[in-house]
C-alpha positions as CSV (number, residue, x, y, z in Angstrom):
1,X,0.0,-0.2,0.0
2,X,1.4,3.4,-0.9
3,X,1.6,6.0,1.8
4,X,0.2,9.4,1.7
5,X,2.2,12.5,2.1
6,X,0.8,14.9,4.3
7,X,2.2,18.5,4.6
8,X,2.0,20.2,8.0
9,X,2.5,24.1,8.4
10,X,2.9,26.1,11.6
11,X,3.1,29.8,11.8
12,X,4.5,31.5,14.7
13,X,3.1,35.0,15.4
14,X,4.3,37.0,18.2
15,X,1.5,38.3,20.5
16,X,3.2,41.7,20.9
17,X,6.7,43.2,20.0
18,X,8.5,43.6,16.7
19,X,10.7,41.0,14.7
20,X,10.2,37.7,13.4
21,X,10.6,34.7,15.4
22,X,13.3,32.2,14.8
23,X,14.0,28.6,16.1
24,X,12.3,25.1,15.2
25,X,8.8,23.8,15.2
26,X,8.6,20.0,16.1
27,X,5.5,18.3,15.0
28,X,3.8,15.5,17.2
29,X,1.7,12.8,16.7
30,X,0.1,12.4,20.2
31,X,3.5,12.4,22.3
32,X,5.5,11.1,19.6
33,X,7.7,13.4,17.6
34,X,7.5,12.8,13.9
35,X,9.8,15.7,12.7
36,X,10.8,19.2,12.8
37,X,11.7,22.2,10.6
38,X,13.0,25.5,11.1
39,X,11.1,28.5,10.7
40,X,11.6,30.5,7.5
41,X,12.0,34.4,7.3
42,X,8.3,34.9,7.6
43,X,8.0,32.7,10.9
44,X,6.7,29.6,9.0
45,X,7.7,26.1,9.2
46,X,6.6,23.3,6.9
47,X,7.2,19.7,7.3
48,X,6.2,16.8,4.9
49,X,5.4,13.4,6.3
50,X,4.4,9.9,4.7
51,X,4.5,7.9,7.8
52,X,0.9,8.1,9.3
53,X,-1.0,5.1,9.0
54,X,-4.7,5.0,8.1
55,X,-7.0,6.5,10.7
56,X,-7.0,9.6,13.1
57,X,-4.0,11.4,14.5
58,X,-3.8,14.1,17.0
59,X,-1.3,16.3,15.7
60,X,0.2,19.3,17.5
61,X,3.2,21.8,16.7
62,X,5.4,22.7,19.5
63,X,7.6,25.9,18.9
64,X,11.1,25.9,20.7
65,X,11.3,29.6,21.2
66,X,14.3,31.8,20.9
67,X,16.0,34.8,22.7
68,X,13.0,37.1,22.2
69,X,9.9,34.8,22.3
70,X,8.9,31.9,24.5
71,X,8.1,28.6,23.1
72,X,4.6,27.3,22.9
73,X,2.3,24.3,21.7
74,X,-0.6,24.5,19.3
75,X,-4.0,23.2,19.9
76,X,-4.6,19.7,18.8
77,X,-5.4,19.1,15.0
78,X,-7.2,15.9,14.1
79,X,-5.8,14.5,10.9
80,X,-7.7,11.7,9.3
81,X,-6.1,9.6,6.6
82,X,-8.4,7.0,4.6
83,X,-7.4,4.3,2.1
84,X,-6.3,5.6,-1.0
């Protein structure tokens, strides 16, 4: 069976202050890290993954923080993969 590739994107937007956050975002399926990506110059991290099985997955993104911004974790996204 061919695995589906899913693209996850996280935007880190400061609540106050100026500048663009730097650092990395780790993407998790439940409590298991499935990969990470550095933020680009716009504060966006993108990660392509083809290791999810058919079913529902609880995906979160965790920002590491940097010298100007605290780290944070997103709300849960339910990602559903069906058979192709």
